DOKEGU-863303 format. One record per residue (C-alpha): residue in one letter; x, y, z. Coordinates in steps of 0.2 Angstrom, whole numbers, plus 5000, padded with zeros to 4 digits. Example, Ala and Ser with C-alpha at 12.3 -4.5 7.8 and 13.67 -1.06 7.14 Angstrom:
2
titor:a | px:5062 | py:4978 | pz:5039
titor:s | px:5068 | py:4995 | pz:5036
***
This chain:
459
titor:x | px:5757 | py:5423 | pz:5503
titor:x | px:5748 | py:5415 | pz:5488
titor:x | px:5732 | py:5416 | pz:5498
titor:x | px:5734 | py:5434 | pz:5502
titor:x | px:5738 | py:5438 | pz:5483
titor:x | px:5722 | py:5429 | pz:5478
titor:x | px:5711 | py:5438 | pz:5490
titor:x | px:5718 | py:5455 | pz:5485
titor:x | px:5715 | py:5451 | pz:5467
titor:x | px:5697 | py:5446 | pz:5471
titor:x | px:5695 | py:5462 | pz:5480
titor:x | px:5702 | py:5472 | pz:5466
titor:x | px:5690 | py:5463 | pz:5454
titor:x | px:5675 | py:5468 | pz:5465
titor:x | px:5681 | py:5486 | pz:5465
titor:x | px:5683 | py:5487 | pz:5446
titor:x | px:5666 | py:5478 | pz:5443
titor:x | px:5657 | py:5490 | pz:5455
titor:x | px:5666 | py:5506 | pz:5449
titor:x | px:5672 | py:5510 | pz:5467
titor:x | px:5689 | py:5513 | pz:5473
titor:x | px:5695 | py:5499 | pz:5484
titor:x | px:5696 | py:5510 | pz:5499
titor:x | px:5678 | py:5517 | pz:5496
titor:x | px:5668 | py:5501 | pz:5494
titor:x | px:5653 | py:5505 | pz:5504
titor:x | px:5646 | py:5487 | pz:5506
titor:x | px:5656 | py:5485 | pz:5522
titor:x | px:5670 | py:5490 | pz:5534
titor:x | px:5685 | py:5479 | pz:5529
titor:x | px:5689 | py:5463 | pz:5538
titor:x | px:5708 | py:5459 | pz:5540
titor:x | px:5716 | py:5443 | pz:5533
titor:x | px:5735 | py:5441 | pz:5538
titor:x | px:5734 | py:5459 | pz:5543
titor:x | px:5728 | py:5466 | pz:5526
titor:x | px:5710 | py:5474 | pz:5524
titor:x | px:5698 | py:5466 | pz:5513
titor:x | px:5680 | py:5471 | pz:5508
titor:x | px:5666 | py:5461 | pz:5516
titor:x | px:5647 | py:5461 | pz:5516
titor:x | px:5646 | py:5456 | pz:5534
titor:x | px:5643 | py:5474 | pz:5542
titor:x | px:5629 | py:5477 | pz:5529
titor:x | px:5621 | py:5461 | pz:5533
titor:x | px:5622 | py:5464 | pz:5552
titor:x | px:5610 | py:5478 | pz:5548
titor:x | px:5599 | py:5469 | pz:5536
titor:x | px:5597 | py:5452 | pz:5543
titor:x | px:5587 | py:5457 | pz:5559
titor:x | px:5574 | py:5464 | pz:5547
titor:x | px:5571 | py:5447 | pz:5539
titor:x | px:5558 | py:5436 | pz:5547
titor:x | px:5552 | py:5418 | pz:5545
titor:x | px:5533 | py:5416 | pz:5542
titor:x | px:5524 | py:5400 | pz:5546
titor:x | px:5506 | py:5397 | pz:5542
titor:x | px:5493 | py:5384 | pz:5547
titor:x | px:5478 | py:5379 | pz:5536
titor:x | px:5464 | py:5367 | pz:5542
titor:x | px:5458 | py:5356 | pz:5528
titor:x | px:5442 | py:5345 | pz:5530
titor:x | px:5446 | py:5327 | pz:5526
titor:x | px:5436 | py:5316 | pz:5515
titor:x | px:5424 | py:5304 | pz:5525
titor:x | px:5417 | py:5287 | pz:5521
titor:x | px:5398 | py:5288 | pz:5517
titor:x | px:5394 | py:5279 | pz:5533
titor:x | px:5402 | py:5292 | pz:5543
titor:x | px:5390 | py:5305 | pz:5536
titor:x | px:5375 | py:5295 | pz:5543
titor:x | px:5369 | py:5303 | pz:5559
titor:x | px:5362 | py:5287 | pz:5566
titor:x | px:5379 | py:5278 | pz:5563
titor:x | px:5388 | py:5292 | pz:5571
titor:x | px:5377 | py:5292 | pz:5586
titor:x | px:5378 | py:5273 | pz:5588
titor:x | px:5397 | py:5272 | pz:5588
titor:x | px:5398 | py:5289 | pz:5597
titor:x | px:5408 | py:5297 | pz:5583
titor:x | px:5410 | py:5316 | pz:5585
titor:x | px:5398 | py:5326 | pz:5574
titor:x | px:5411 | py:5338 | pz:5568
titor:x | px:5421 | py:5332 | pz:5552
titor:x | px:5439 | py:5328 | pz:5555
titor:x | px:5452 | py:5340 | pz:5549
titor:x | px:5470 | py:5339 | pz:5545
titor:x | px:5483 | py:5353 | pz:5547
titor:x | px:5493 | py:5360 | pz:5532
titor:x | px:5509 | py:5369 | pz:5536
titor:x | px:5519 | py:5381 | pz:5525
titor:x | px:5534 | py:5391 | pz:5527
titor:x | px:5541 | py:5407 | pz:5519
titor:x | px:5550 | py:5423 | pz:5523
titor:x | px:5546 | py:5441 | pz:5526
titor:x | px:5554 | py:5458 | pz:5528
titor:x | px:5550 | py:5472 | pz:5541
titor:x | px:5546 | py:5488 | pz:5531
titor:x | px:5539 | py:5498 | pz:5546
titor:x | px:5546 | py:5494 | pz:5563
titor:x | px:5535 | py:5507 | pz:5572
titor:x | px:5519 | py:5500 | pz:5565
titor:x | px:5525 | py:5482 | pz:5564
titor:x | px:5522 | py:5480 | pz:5545
titor:x | px:5529 | py:5465 | pz:5537
titor:x | px:5530 | py:5462 | pz:5518
titor:x | px:5528 | py:5445 | pz:5511
titor:x | px:5521 | py:5435 | pz:5496
titor:x | px:5502 | py:5432 | pz:5494
titor:x | px:5506 | py:5414 | pz:5490
titor:x | px:5515 | py:5412 | pz:5507
titor:x | px:5499 | py:5416 | pz:5517
titor:x | px:5485 | py:5411 | pz:5505
titor:x | px:5471 | py:5402 | pz:5513
titor:x | px:5480 | py:5402 | pz:5530
titor:x | px:5469 | py:5400 | pz:5546
titor:x | px:5484 | py:5406 | pz:5557
titor:x | px:5500 | py:5415 | pz:5554
titor:x | px:5515 | py:5416 | pz:5565
titor:x | px:5531 | py:5426 | pz:5563
titor:x | px:5548 | py:5421 | pz:5570
titor:x | px:5559 | py:5436 | pz:5573
titor:x | px:5578 | py:5437 | pz:5571
titor:x | px:5580 | py:5434 | pz:5590
titor:x | px:5570 | py:5418 | pz:5590
titor:x | px:5554 | py:5426 | pz:5597
titor:x | px:5538 | py:5419 | pz:5589
titor:x | px:5523 | py:5431 | pz:5588
titor:x | px:5506 | py:5430 | pz:5580
titor:x | px:5503 | py:5440 | pz:5564
titor:x | px:5487 | py:5448 | pz:5557
titor:x | px:5484 | py:5450 | pz:5538
titor:x | px:5480 | py:5468 | pz:5533
titor:x | px:5477 | py:5463 | pz:5515
titor:x | px:5485 | py:5455 | pz:5500
titor:x | px:5484 | py:5456 | pz:5481
titor:x | px:5485 | py:5440 | pz:5471
titor:x | px:5488 | py:5449 | pz:5455
titor:x | px:5505 | py:5455 | pz:5460
titor:x | px:5508 | py:5441 | pz:5474
titor:x | px:5510 | py:5454 | pz:5488
titor:x | px:5504 | py:5453 | pz:5505
titor:x | px:5505 | py:5464 | pz:5520
titor:x | px:5505 | py:5458 | pz:5538
titor:x | px:5505 | py:5467 | pz:5555
titor:x | px:5513 | py:5460 | pz:5571
titor:x | px:5514 | py:5468 | pz:5589
titor:x | px:5532 | py:5467 | pz:5594
titor:x | px:5545 | py:5479 | pz:5601
titor:x | px:5562 | py:5483 | pz:5595
titor:x | px:5559 | py:5478 | pz:5577
titor:x | px:5572 | py:5482 | pz:5563
titor:x | px:5566 | py:5488 | pz:5547
titor:x | px:5574 | py:5488 | pz:5530
titor:x | px:5573 | py:5504 | pz:5520
titor:x | px:5565 | py:5504 | pz:5502
titor:x | px:5576 | py:5509 | pz:5488
titor:x | px:5571 | py:5516 | pz:5471
titor:x | px:5570 | py:5500 | pz:5460
titor:x | px:5570 | py:5511 | pz:5444
titor:x | px:5588 | py:5515 | pz:5448
titor:x | px:5594 | py:5497 | pz:5447
titor:x | px:5605 | py:5493 | pz:5432
titor:x | px:5609 | py:5476 | pz:5425
titor:x | px:5625 | py:5470 | pz:5433
titor:x | px:5622 | py:5478 | pz:5450
titor:x | px:5627 | py:5467 | pz:5465
titor:x | px:5612 | py:5461 | pz:5475
titor:x | px:5610 | py:5449 | pz:5490
titor:x | px:5595 | py:5438 | pz:5494
titor:x | px:5590 | py:5434 | pz:5512
titor:x | px:5577 | py:5421 | pz:5518
titor:x | px:5573 | py:5404 | pz:5524
titor:x | px:5576 | py:5392 | pz:5510
titor:x | px:5570 | py:5374 | pz:5515
titor:x | px:5568 | py:5381 | pz:5533
titor:x | px:5586 | py:5386 | pz:5535
titor:x | px:5583 | py:5403 | pz:5543
titor:x | px:5593 | py:5419 | pz:5539
titor:x | px:5602 | py:5411 | pz:5524
titor:x | px:5611 | py:5424 | pz:5513
titor:x | px:5615 | py:5422 | pz:5495
titor:x | px:5623 | py:5434 | pz:5483
titor:x | px:5623 | py:5438 | pz:5464
titor:x | px:5620 | py:5452 | pz:5452
titor:x | px:5604 | py:5459 | pz:5443
titor:x | px:5603 | py:5448 | pz:5427
titor:x | px:5589 | py:5458 | pz:5419
titor:x | px:5575 | py:5470 | pz:5422
titor:x | px:5557 | py:5472 | pz:5418
titor:x | px:5554 | py:5453 | pz:5414
titor:x | px:5536 | py:5450 | pz:5409
titor:x | px:5526 | py:5437 | pz:5400
titor:x | px:5532 | py:5423 | pz:5412
titor:x | px:5514 | py:5419 | pz:5417
titor:x | px:5519 | py:5419 | pz:5436
titor:x | px:5508 | py:5434 | pz:5441
titor:x | px:5494 | py:5444 | pz:5433
titor:x | px:5506 | py:5460 | pz:5433
titor:x | px:5524 | py:5456 | pz:5430
titor:x | px:5539 | py:5467 | pz:5429
titor:x | px:5552 | py:5456 | pz:5438
titor:x | px:5570 | py:5459 | pz:5443
titor:x | px:5579 | py:5444 | pz:5437
titor:x | px:5594 | py:5438 | pz:5447
titor:x | px:5607 | py:5424 | pz:5449
titor:x | px:5607 | py:5426 | pz:5468
titor:x | px:5602 | py:5408 | pz:5474
titor:x | px:5583 | py:5408 | pz:5478
titor:x | px:5575 | py:5392 | pz:5483
titor:x | px:5558 | py:5386 | pz:5491
titor:x | px:5556 | py:5396 | pz:5507
titor:x | px:5565 | py:5412 | pz:5501
titor:x | px:5548 | py:5418 | pz:5495
titor:x | px:5543 | py:5434 | pz:5503
titor:x | px:5561 | py:5438 | pz:5508
titor:x | px:5571 | py:5453 | pz:5503
titor:x | px:5583 | py:5456 | pz:5488
titor:x | px:5594 | py:5471 | pz:5494
titor:x | px:5608 | py:5481 | pz:5486
titor:x | px:5625 | py:5483 | pz:5494
titor:x | px:5619 | py:5498 | pz:5504
titor:x | px:5607 | py:5486 | pz:5513
titor:x | px:5591 | py:5494 | pz:5505
titor:x | px:5577 | py:5484 | pz:5499
titor:x | px:5576 | py:5483 | pz:5480
titor:x | px:5564 | py:5468 | pz:5477
titor:x | px:5554 | py:5455 | pz:5485
titor:x | px:5559 | py:5437 | pz:5481
titor:x | px:5545 | py:5428 | pz:5473
titor:x | px:5549 | py:5414 | pz:5461
titor:x | px:5562 | py:5404 | pz:5452
titor:x | px:5564 | py:5396 | pz:5435
titor:x | px:5568 | py:5378 | pz:5440
titor:x | px:5565 | py:5365 | pz:5425
titor:x | px:5573 | py:5351 | pz:5436
titor:x | px:5566 | py:5356 | pz:5452
titor:x | px:5581 | py:5365 | pz:5459
titor:x | px:5589 | py:5382 | pz:5458
titor:x | px:5597 | py:5385 | pz:5441
titor:x | px:5602 | py:5404 | pz:5444
titor:x | px:5586 | py:5412 | pz:5437
titor:x | px:5576 | py:5420 | pz:5451
titor:x | px:5563 | py:5434 | pz:5451
titor:x | px:5559 | py:5448 | pz:5463
titor:x | px:5545 | py:5460 | pz:5463
titor:x | px:5553 | py:5478 | pz:5462
titor:x | px:5550 | py:5489 | pz:5476
titor:x | px:5542 | py:5503 | pz:5466
titor:x | px:5528 | py:5491 | pz:5462
titor:x | px:5528 | py:5485 | pz:5480
titor:x | px:5525 | py:5504 | pz:5486
titor:x | px:5510 | py:5506 | pz:5475
titor:x | px:5502 | py:5490 | pz:5481
titor:x | px:5506 | py:5493 | pz:5499
titor:x | px:5499 | py:5510 | pz:5499
titor:x | px:5482 | py:5503 | pz:5492
titor:x | px:5482 | py:5489 | pz:5505
titor:x | px:5484 | py:5501 | pz:5519
titor:x | px:5470 | py:5512 | pz:5512
titor:x | px:5457 | py:5500 | pz:5507
titor:x | px:5463 | py:5483 | pz:5514
titor:x | px:5466 | py:5477 | pz:5496
titor:x | px:5469 | py:5484 | pz:5478
titor:x | px:5456 | py:5494 | pz:5470
titor:x | px:5462 | py:5495 | pz:5452
titor:x | px:5454 | py:5508 | pz:5440
titor:x | px:5446 | py:5503 | pz:5424
titor:x | px:5453 | py:5510 | pz:5408
titor:x | px:5443 | py:5500 | pz:5394
titor:x | px:5456 | py:5497 | pz:5381
titor:x | px:5465 | py:5482 | pz:5374
titor:x | px:5482 | py:5483 | pz:5366
titor:x | px:5496 | py:5472 | pz:5357
titor:x | px:5514 | py:5473 | pz:5355
titor:x | px:5522 | py:5485 | pz:5342
titor:x | px:5531 | py:5473 | pz:5331
titor:x | px:5543 | py:5476 | pz:5316
titor:x | px:5530 | py:5470 | pz:5304
titor:x | px:5517 | py:5482 | pz:5311
titor:x | px:5529 | py:5496 | pz:5311
titor:x | px:5532 | py:5493 | pz:5292
titor:x | px:5514 | py:5491 | pz:5289
titor:x | px:5511 | py:5508 | pz:5298
titor:x | px:5525 | py:5516 | pz:5289
titor:x | px:5534 | py:5521 | pz:5305
titor:x | px:5552 | py:5519 | pz:5311
titor:x | px:5547 | py:5514 | pz:5329
titor:x | px:5549 | py:5497 | pz:5337
titor:x | px:5544 | py:5500 | pz:5355
titor:x | px:5526 | py:5503 | pz:5360
titor:x | px:5508 | py:5496 | pz:5362
titor:x | px:5496 | py:5497 | pz:5348
titor:x | px:5478 | py:5500 | pz:5354
titor:x | px:5467 | py:5486 | pz:5346
titor:x | px:5450 | py:5490 | pz:5354
titor:x | px:5442 | py:5504 | pz:5365
titor:x | px:5426 | py:5500 | pz:5374
titor:x | px:5411 | py:5511 | pz:5372
titor:x | px:5408 | py:5523 | pz:5387
titor:x | px:5425 | py:5519 | pz:5394
titor:x | px:5438 | py:5530 | pz:5402
titor:x | px:5449 | py:5526 | pz:5387
titor:x | px:5436 | py:5533 | pz:5375
titor:x | px:5433 | py:5548 | pz:5386
titor:x | px:5452 | py:5552 | pz:5385
titor:x | px:5451 | py:5551 | pz:5366
titor:x | px:5460 | py:5535 | pz:5363
titor:x | px:5456 | py:5526 | pz:5346
titor:x | px:5461 | py:5509 | pz:5339
titor:x | px:5477 | py:5510 | pz:5330
titor:x | px:5485 | py:5523 | pz:5342
titor:x | px:5502 | py:5518 | pz:5348
titor:x | px:5505 | py:5522 | pz:5366
titor:x | px:5523 | py:5526 | pz:5369
titor:x | px:5523 | py:5533 | pz:5387
titor:x | px:5511 | py:5533 | pz:5402
titor:x | px:5514 | py:5547 | pz:5415
titor:x | px:5531 | py:5550 | pz:5407
titor:x | px:5536 | py:5532 | pz:5409
titor:x | px:5541 | py:5524 | pz:5392
titor:x | px:5530 | py:5510 | pz:5386
titor:x | px:5540 | py:5495 | pz:5377
titor:x | px:5526 | py:5483 | pz:5374
titor:x | px:5508 | py:5479 | pz:5379
titor:x | px:5513 | py:5471 | pz:5395
titor:x | px:5521 | py:5488 | pz:5400
titor:x | px:5505 | py:5497 | pz:5397
titor:x | px:5495 | py:5484 | pz:5406
titor:x | px:5506 | py:5486 | pz:5421
titor:x | px:5507 | py:5505 | pz:5422
titor:x | px:5488 | py:5506 | pz:5420
titor:x | px:5484 | py:5491 | pz:5431
titor:x | px:5493 | py:5497 | pz:5446
titor:x | px:5484 | py:5514 | pz:5446
titor:x | px:5469 | py:5516 | pz:5458
titor:x | px:5451 | py:5520 | pz:5453
titor:x | px:5450 | py:5539 | pz:5451
titor:x | px:5468 | py:5541 | pz:5446
titor:x | px:5472 | py:5554 | pz:5432
titor:x | px:5483 | py:5547 | pz:5418
titor:x | px:5493 | py:5555 | pz:5404
titor:x | px:5496 | py:5545 | pz:5388
titor:x | px:5509 | py:5550 | pz:5375
titor:x | px:5503 | py:5542 | pz:5358
titor:x | px:5508 | py:5542 | pz:5340
titor:x | px:5493 | py:5544 | pz:5328
titor:x | px:5496 | py:5546 | pz:5310
titor:x | px:5515 | py:5548 | pz:5313
titor:x | px:5512 | py:5563 | pz:5324
titor:x | px:5514 | py:5564 | pz:5343
titor:x | px:5499 | py:5568 | pz:5354
titor:x | px:5496 | py:5569 | pz:5373
titor:x | px:5479 | py:5563 | pz:5380
titor:x | px:5472 | py:5564 | pz:5398
titor:x | px:5460 | py:5553 | pz:5406
titor:x | px:5453 | py:5547 | pz:5423
titor:x | px:5452 | py:5529 | pz:5427
titor:x | px:5434 | py:5523 | pz:5431
titor:x | px:5429 | py:5515 | pz:5448
titor:x | px:5424 | py:5497 | pz:5445
titor:x | px:5415 | py:5497 | pz:5461
titor:x | px:5405 | py:5513 | pz:5458
titor:x | px:5387 | py:5510 | pz:5464
titor:x | px:5392 | py:5496 | pz:5477
titor:x | px:5386 | py:5498 | pz:5494
titor:x | px:5394 | py:5493 | pz:5511
titor:x | px:5389 | py:5475 | pz:5516
titor:x | px:5384 | py:5480 | pz:5534
titor:x | px:5369 | py:5490 | pz:5527
titor:x | px:5362 | py:5473 | pz:5522
titor:x | px:5368 | py:5462 | pz:5536
titor:x | px:5381 | py:5463 | pz:5550
titor:x | px:5388 | py:5447 | pz:5543
titor:x | px:5393 | py:5455 | pz:5527
titor:x | px:5402 | py:5469 | pz:5536
titor:x | px:5419 | py:5473 | pz:5529
titor:x | px:5414 | py:5470 | pz:5510
titor:x | px:5408 | py:5480 | pz:5496
titor:x | px:5392 | py:5472 | pz:5487
titor:x | px:5385 | py:5478 | pz:5471
titor:x | px:5379 | py:5473 | pz:5454
titor:x | px:5391 | py:5470 | pz:5440
titor:x | px:5392 | py:5464 | pz:5422
titor:x | px:5401 | py:5447 | pz:5420
titor:x | px:5404 | py:5435 | pz:5406
titor:x | px:5395 | py:5418 | pz:5411
titor:x | px:5391 | py:5402 | pz:5401
titor:x | px:5374 | py:5410 | pz:5397
titor:x | px:5382 | py:5426 | pz:5390
titor:x | px:5385 | py:5443 | pz:5398
titor:x | px:5374 | py:5445 | pz:5413
titor:x | px:5371 | py:5457 | pz:5427
titor:x | px:5375 | py:5448 | pz:5444
titor:x | px:5378 | py:5453 | pz:5462
titor:x | px:5396 | py:5453 | pz:5465
titor:x | px:5408 | py:5455 | pz:5480
titor:x | px:5421 | py:5469 | pz:5479
titor:x | px:5436 | py:5471 | pz:5490
titor:x | px:5434 | py:5465 | pz:5508
titor:x | px:5444 | py:5467 | pz:5524
titor:x | px:5453 | py:5451 | pz:5529
titor:x | px:5446 | py:5445 | pz:5546
titor:x | px:5430 | py:5454 | pz:5544
titor:x | px:5413 | py:5446 | pz:5546
titor:x | px:5411 | py:5445 | pz:5527
titor:x | px:5428 | py:5437 | pz:5526
titor:x | px:5424 | py:5425 | pz:5540
titor:x | px:5408 | py:5420 | pz:5531
titor:x | px:5419 | py:5413 | pz:5517
titor:x | px:5417 | py:5427 | pz:5504
titor:x | px:5432 | py:5433 | pz:5494
titor:x | px:5435 | py:5448 | pz:5482
titor:x | px:5427 | py:5444 | pz:5465
titor:x | px:5414 | py:5431 | pz:5471
titor:x | px:5397 | py:5431 | pz:5462
titor:x | px:5382 | py:5428 | pz:5474
titor:x | px:5370 | py:5416 | pz:5467
titor:x | px:5360 | py:5411 | pz:5482
titor:x | px:5357 | py:5417 | pz:5500
titor:x | px:5349 | py:5405 | pz:5512
titor:x | px:5344 | py:5395 | pz:5497
titor:x | px:5335 | py:5410 | pz:5489
titor:x | px:5340 | py:5414 | pz:5471
titor:x | px:5349 | py:5431 | pz:5469
titor:x | px:5347 | py:5440 | pz:5453
titor:x | px:5350 | py:5458 | pz:5458
titor:x | px:5354 | py:5468 | pz:5474
titor:x | px:5335 | py:5470 | pz:5478
titor:x | px:5334 | py:5451 | pz:5479
titor:x | px:5348 | py:5451 | pz:5491
titor:x | px:5341 | py:5464 | pz:5502
titor:x | px:5324 | py:5455 | pz:5503
titor:x | px:5332 | py:5438 | pz:5506
titor:x | px:5341 | py:5445 | pz:5521
titor:x | px:5327 | py:5456 | pz:5528
titor:x | px:5316 | py:5440 | pz:5528
titor:x | px:5327 | py:5432 | pz:5541
titor:x | px:5332 | py:5448 | pz:5551
titor:x | px:5349 | py:5449 | pz:5542
titor:x | px:5354 | py:5431 | pz:5547
titor:x | px:5366 | py:5422 | pz:5535
titor:x | px:5365 | py:5403 | pz:5535
titor:x | px:5372 | py:5398 | pz:5518
titor:x | px:5379 | py:5406 | pz:5502
titor:x | px:5381 | py:5399 | pz:5485
titor:x | px:5394 | py:5409 | pz:5475
titor:x | px:5403 | py:5407 | pz:5458
titor:x | px:5422 | py:5409 | pz:5461
titor:x | px:5434 | py:5407 | pz:5446
titor:x | px:5421 | py:5397 | pz:5437
titor:x | px:5417 | py:5385 | pz:5451
titor:x | px:5401 | py:5384 | pz:5461
titor:x | px:5404 | py:5384 | pz:5480
titor:x | px:5392 | py:5382 | pz:5494
titor:x | px:5397 | py:5392 | pz:5510
titor:x | px:5389 | py:5388 | pz:5526
titor:x | px:5390 | py:5397 | pz:5542
titor:x | px:5401 | py:5390 | pz:5555
***
C-alpha cells in the first residue's frame, strides 16, 4: 500500500509540473501497478527508439616508419611491401532518422569527421553502409544517407517553442550501450560563448549525456525531435548533468543547405559587433541592455549597402530579437548567400529598419571540372586571405561534394592551393596553365589548411 501511495504521489507531481491533468498526460498510455494506472514514457519511446541508430566509422591512418623502411633498396632486399603500413581507428556515435523515405540520417560532424567508411546499425540490428551527403563543422551537423527499407523517422518540432523546465528525453549509444534512454528537463536555452562550435545557441539539459550520445536525439514528451545531442560539460571526465543539444530550428537551416549544395554556403555581411553592456548603455544615454553594437563596417560590404553604421545597435534580425553579438552572428551566419535580411536598429535613440542582401563569398568561382575532371565536385576561385605576408589574393577551394573526385584528391572546403604538380600557383590563370600542360592530370597538390602546409599526393 505504501508503494502505491508513493507512486501515485510521484504521478501527481509529474502532472503538476507539466501542467496537465493526470488523466491527460500525453507522454504515454498508463501502465498498471497493483491495478492502478500510472503515467509512463514507454509508449512514446516505443515510437522514438526505432528512429535512433548507432554509427560506427573507420579511419585509416598511416603509421610512422623507421628511416630504413623508406629506403627502396632495403625494402626490396627484405621483400617488404612498398605501401606504408596503416592502422585503423574506430569511433562510435549515434544518429537519428529524419526522413525514412529518402534514408536521411542526422548526426554530428565530429562523429564522422575524416572517416574513410561509415556504417549504421539500425534498431533491428541490421548493419548498412552509409554515404555522407555533407556536413558543417561550424555547427557540428552532418547528414548521411542509407539504403534501407522500413525505416522509422522522428518528426522535428519547433525548438523555439521550448521553455526552461520542459521535460526532455535523450536517446543514444553512450559507451557503446545502444538504445540507452535518459530523461531530464530543459535547464537553459540559447547557450552561447562556450567555444564548442563556431555557431552556438545550445539547449542545455540535465538529461544524462555521455560519450557515444553524440548525434543522438533529444525529444519532447510527444516524441518529437527538439535537439541534436552534441556535447557535455565534464570537468572530471564524467557526466555532471550539464549537456548541450543543437536546436532543431538551427538543424533545419543547415540540412536544407546541405541538401541543396552539399555543404553550407554562408553569405557575407561585412560587419563586426560587440555586446551591449550596461556601461555602454549609460555612455550612449539609453535605457536598453540587450542588443549588439556595431563596431566596424567593411567598405563595399552588404552591411554598408544596407546603410548600417558603426555605433548602430541591432535589436532584431528578421523579427527575431537580438540579445548580444553572438545572437547577431548566429542569425546572420546561418543565412545563405543571396538571402534578404531585415535589421531593426537603434540610432541616436530612434528606431530604424534596414534591408540588405548577403553577398556570395564564392561569386566568381568556377566549377573545378572545367579545369580538370580530378577537381570535379569543387568550386575553385580567387579569394583574399590573411597570410603571414599580409592580405593576399590566392586560389581557394569553396564548398565541395563529399565523395567527389576533388574530395578524393584530398581537397577540403577552405583550402588554399599553393602548388599543383610542383608548379607554383598565384592565381586562377596559373592553375589553368599548370593543368593544361599535363592534360588535366593531377599528381600532387600543396595546400594551406588552417595555417598548416599539406602535401596531397594522388593515390
